[in-house]
C-alpha positions as CSV (number, residue, x, y, z in Angstrom):
1,M,0.2,0.0,-0.2
2,A,0.7,3.6,-0.5
3,Y,-0.1,6.6,0.4
4,I,-2.5,8.8,-1.9
5,I,-3.0,12.3,-2.5
6,T,-6.4,13.3,-3.4
7,R,-7.9,15.9,-5.1
8,L,-8.0,18.1,-1.8
9,C,-4.5,18.9,-3.4
10,R,-6.0,20.5,-6.7
11,D,-4.9,23.9,-7.3
12,C,-3.5,24.4,-4.0
13,V,0.0,22.3,-4.9
14,D,1.9,23.0,-1.6
15,T,5.2,21.3,-1.8
16,A,5.9,20.8,1.9
17,C,5.7,17.0,1.3
18,V,8.1,17.1,-1.5
19,T,10.5,18.6,0.9
20,V,10.0,15.5,3.8
21,C,9.5,12.8,1.4
22,P,12.7,10.7,2.0
23,V,12.5,8.5,-1.5
24,D,11.3,11.7,-3.8
25,C,8.3,9.7,-4.7
26,I,6.1,12.9,-5.1
27,Y,5.6,14.1,-9.0
28,A,4.2,16.7,-10.2
29,Y,2.6,16.4,-14.0
30,K,4.3,18.3,-16.9
31,G,2.3,16.4,-19.4
32,P,-0.2,17.5,-22.0
33,D,-3.3,15.5,-21.1
34,H,-4.4,17.7,-17.9
35,E,-8.2,16.3,-18.6
36,T,-6.7,12.9,-17.0
37,F,-4.1,14.7,-14.8
38,P,-5.2,17.9,-12.9
39,N,-3.0,20.0,-11.2
40,Q,-2.0,18.2,-7.9
41,L,1.0,16.5,-7.0
42,Y,0.7,12.4,-7.2
43,I,2.4,9.9,-5.0
44,H,4.4,7.1,-7.3
45,P,2.8,3.8,-5.3
46,E,5.6,1.8,-6.0
47,D,8.1,4.0,-5.1
48,C,6.5,4.8,-1.8
49,I,7.6,3.6,1.2
50,D,4.8,4.0,3.2
51,C,7.1,5.7,6.1
52,G,4.1,8.6,6.1
53,A,6.1,11.6,6.3
54,C,4.6,13.7,3.5
55,E,1.0,13.0,5.5
56,P,1.2,15.6,8.5
57,E,3.6,18.2,6.6
58,C,0.3,18.8,3.8
59,P,-1.1,21.8,5.0
60,W,-4.4,21.0,2.8
61,Q,-4.7,17.4,4.7
62,A,-4.8,15.9,1.3
63,I,-2.8,13.0,1.6
64,F,-4.0,9.7,3.5
65,E,-2.6,6.1,3.8
66,E,-4.2,4.4,0.7
67,A,-6.4,2.4,3.1
68,A,-7.8,5.4,4.8
69,V,-8.8,7.5,1.7
70,P,-12.2,8.6,2.2
71,A,-15.0,7.2,0.1
72,I,-15.9,10.7,-1.8
73,F,-12.3,10.5,-3.2
74,A,-12.3,6.8,-4.0
75,D,-11.4,7.9,-7.6
76,D,-8.0,9.4,-6.6
77,T,-6.4,6.2,-5.5
78,P,-6.3,4.8,-9.2
79,L,-5.5,8.5,-10.5
80,N,-2.2,7.8,-8.4
81,Y,-2.0,4.6,-9.5
82,K,-2.1,5.4,-13.4
83,M,1.1,8.0,-13.4
84,M,2.7,5.0,-13.5
85,E,1.8,4.1,-17.0
86,H,2.8,7.6,-17.8
87,K,5.9,7.9,-16.1
88,D,8.0,10.2,-18.1
89,D,5.2,12.8,-18.0
90,F,6.1,13.1,-14.3
91,E,8.9,14.9,-12.9
92,V,9.5,15.2,-9.1
93,G,7.6,18.4,-8.1
94,P,9.9,21.1,-7.2
95,T,9.8,22.5,-4.0
96,E,8.9,26.1,-3.1
97,K,8.2,27.9,0.4
98,K,4.5,29.0,0.1
99,E,2.3,30.3,3.2
100,H,0.4,28.0,4.6
101,P,-3.2,28.0,4.3
102,T,-5.2,29.4,7.4
103,A,-7.9,26.7,8.9
104,V,-11.1,28.5,7.3
105,E,-9.3,28.3,4.1
106,I,-8.7,24.0,4.3
107,E,-12.3,23.7,5.7
108,A,-13.5,25.5,2.6
109,N,-11.7,23.5,0.1
110,K,-12.6,20.5,2.0
111,R,-16.3,21.4,1.3
112,K,-15.7,22.1,-2.0
113,W,-14.7,18.7,-2.7
114,G,-17.9,17.4,-0.9
115,L,-15.4,16.4,2.2
116,D,-17.8,16.5,5.4
117,T,-15.8,17.3,8.7
């Protein structure tokens, strides 16, 4: 099992998780198919060592253990796995310091994607 980045990351793309990943398994999509691969980060499931370092670092609370992905985000698990078929279109996400979201922004993002908190 791997950790999964859910749609809570879409268009937020904070790279705090990339910074702490000891095996550089968190990727950004750089290919042309943005309909299939929206603007978010992805965890390569075969490279992930299940260390869990990324989960608490995500300020958007978008990362879950595969078995704990909320049902509303069930489609995000196969999307992370699908990246393996298109590995050449991904690169390890660049890191940049961003201001972390407020608790209100995090809750609004969760509501936007239908996650009841």
